[in-house]
C-alpha positions as CSV (number, residue, x, y, z in Angstrom):
1,M,-28.8,34.7,144.3
2,T,-31.5,37.3,143.6
3,D,-30.5,40.5,141.9
4,G,-33.1,43.2,141.6
5,A,-35.7,40.6,141.0
6,D,-38.9,39.9,142.9
7,V,-37.9,40.1,146.6
8,T,-41.3,38.7,147.6
9,A,-39.7,35.3,147.4
10,A,-38.0,36.0,150.7
11,A,-41.4,36.1,152.3
12,G,-41.9,32.3,151.8
13,S,-39.2,30.9,154.0
14,G,-41.0,27.8,155.3
15,T,-39.9,28.4,158.9
16,D,-41.9,29.7,161.9
17,R,-39.8,32.9,161.9
18,P,-40.3,35.5,159.1
19,P,-37.4,36.0,156.8
20,L,-34.9,38.6,157.8
21,V,-34.4,41.4,155.2
22,V,-31.4,43.6,155.9
23,V,-31.0,46.7,153.8
24,D,-27.6,48.4,153.3
25,G,-28.9,52.0,153.7
26,A,-25.9,53.9,152.4
27,N,-25.6,51.7,149.4
28,V,-29.2,51.7,148.4
29,V,-29.6,55.5,149.0
30,G,-26.4,56.1,147.0
31,S,-27.8,54.1,144.0
32,V,-30.3,56.8,143.2
33,P,-28.9,60.2,142.1
34,D,-31.6,62.3,143.6
35,G,-29.5,64.7,145.7
36,W,-29.3,62.4,148.7
37,W,-25.8,63.8,149.5
38,R,-27.3,67.1,150.5
39,D,-29.4,65.5,153.3
40,R,-28.1,62.0,154.1
41,R,-30.4,61.6,157.1
42,G,-33.5,62.7,155.2
43,A,-32.6,60.3,152.4
44,A,-32.3,57.4,154.9
45,E,-35.7,58.4,156.4
46,R,-37.3,58.4,153.0
47,L,-35.8,54.9,152.3
48,R,-37.1,53.7,155.7
49,D,-40.6,54.9,154.9
50,R,-40.4,53.3,151.4
51,L,-39.5,50.0,153.1
52,L,-42.9,50.1,154.9
53,D,-44.3,48.8,151.6
54,Y,-42.1,45.7,151.6
55,P,-44.2,42.7,151.0
56,G,-44.4,40.6,154.1
57,P,-44.3,38.9,156.3
58,A,-40.7,39.8,156.9
59,E,-38.6,41.4,159.5
60,V,-37.1,44.4,157.8
61,V,-33.9,46.0,159.2
62,L,-32.4,49.2,157.7
63,V,-28.7,49.6,158.6
64,V,-27.5,53.3,158.5
65,E,-24.1,54.8,159.1
66,G,-22.3,58.1,159.2
67,A,-24.6,61.2,158.9
68,A,-27.7,59.0,158.8
69,R,-27.1,57.6,162.3
70,G,-29.9,58.2,164.6
71,V,-32.8,57.7,162.2
72,A,-35.6,56.3,164.2
73,S,-37.2,52.9,163.8
74,V,-40.9,52.8,162.9
75,P,-43.4,49.9,163.2
76,G,-42.5,47.6,160.4
77,V,-38.9,48.8,159.9
78,R,-36.2,48.5,162.5
79,V,-33.3,50.9,162.0
80,E,-29.8,49.9,163.2
81,S,-27.2,52.7,163.5
82,A,-23.8,51.2,162.8
83,P,-21.2,52.5,165.2
84,G,-18.6,52.1,162.6
85,S,-18.8,50.3,159.2
86,G,-22.3,49.6,158.0
87,D,-21.0,46.5,156.2
88,D,-19.6,45.1,159.4
89,R,-22.9,45.7,161.2
90,I,-24.8,44.0,158.4
91,V,-22.5,40.9,158.6
92,A,-23.0,40.8,162.3
93,L,-26.8,41.0,162.0
94,V,-26.8,38.2,159.4
95,A,-24.5,36.0,161.6
96,A,-26.6,36.6,164.8
97,E,-30.1,36.9,163.5
98,G,-30.1,35.1,160.2
99,V,-29.4,31.6,161.6
100,G,-32.2,29.1,161.0
101,R,-34.2,31.4,158.8
102,R,-34.2,32.8,155.3
103,C,-32.1,36.0,155.1
104,L,-31.9,38.5,152.3
105,V,-29.4,41.4,152.1
106,V,-30.2,44.3,149.8
107,T,-27.0,45.8,148.5
108,A,-24.9,46.3,145.3
109,D,-21.6,46.2,147.2
110,R,-19.7,43.2,145.8
111,G,-17.5,42.8,148.9
112,L,-20.5,42.8,151.2
113,R,-22.4,40.4,149.0
114,A,-19.5,37.9,149.2
115,R,-19.4,38.2,153.0
116,V,-23.1,37.6,153.6
117,T,-23.5,34.8,151.0
118,A,-20.7,33.0,152.8
119,L,-23.0,33.1,155.8
120,G,-25.9,31.6,153.8
121,A,-27.8,34.9,153.0
122,E,-29.3,35.7,149.6
123,V,-28.7,39.1,148.0
124,A,-30.7,41.5,145.9
125,G,-29.8,44.7,144.3
126,P,-31.0,48.2,145.4
127,R,-33.7,48.3,142.6
128,S,-35.5,45.5,144.4
129,V,-36.6,48.1,147.0
130,T,-36.2,51.4,145.1
131,G,-37.8,50.3,141.8
132,P,-36.5,51.1,138.3
133,P,-34.6,54.3,137.7
134,R,-36.8,57.3,137.1
135,A,-36.9,59.0,133.7
136,E,-35.7,62.5,133.8
């Protein structure tokens, strides 16, 4: 299990398909107290744009829910709007697209971590994509 460590390890999967990196948008956005609650969609867009710097090769998927639904995909980051629970959508993505390839889920949600590791995914904490907390 990876936890906030170097997520570049997911890029060396050893298969022909690049690793799948699934980011729990609500959980990662909520891990940084920067006023995200005033503009959830804008916070999800900023996270999406930050994910463009993810070290590749990797297929990066940002899962959004609630007020962040409808954030557009950009080249390099596919955005999936969960019709209901973001956690359920993440589990479905890992089950459908993570088979036969390395899969990393970025979240701090313990329940979600248990669900995806049962499917063979690795996990990393939000800081693996947001960086260390900023000094005030």
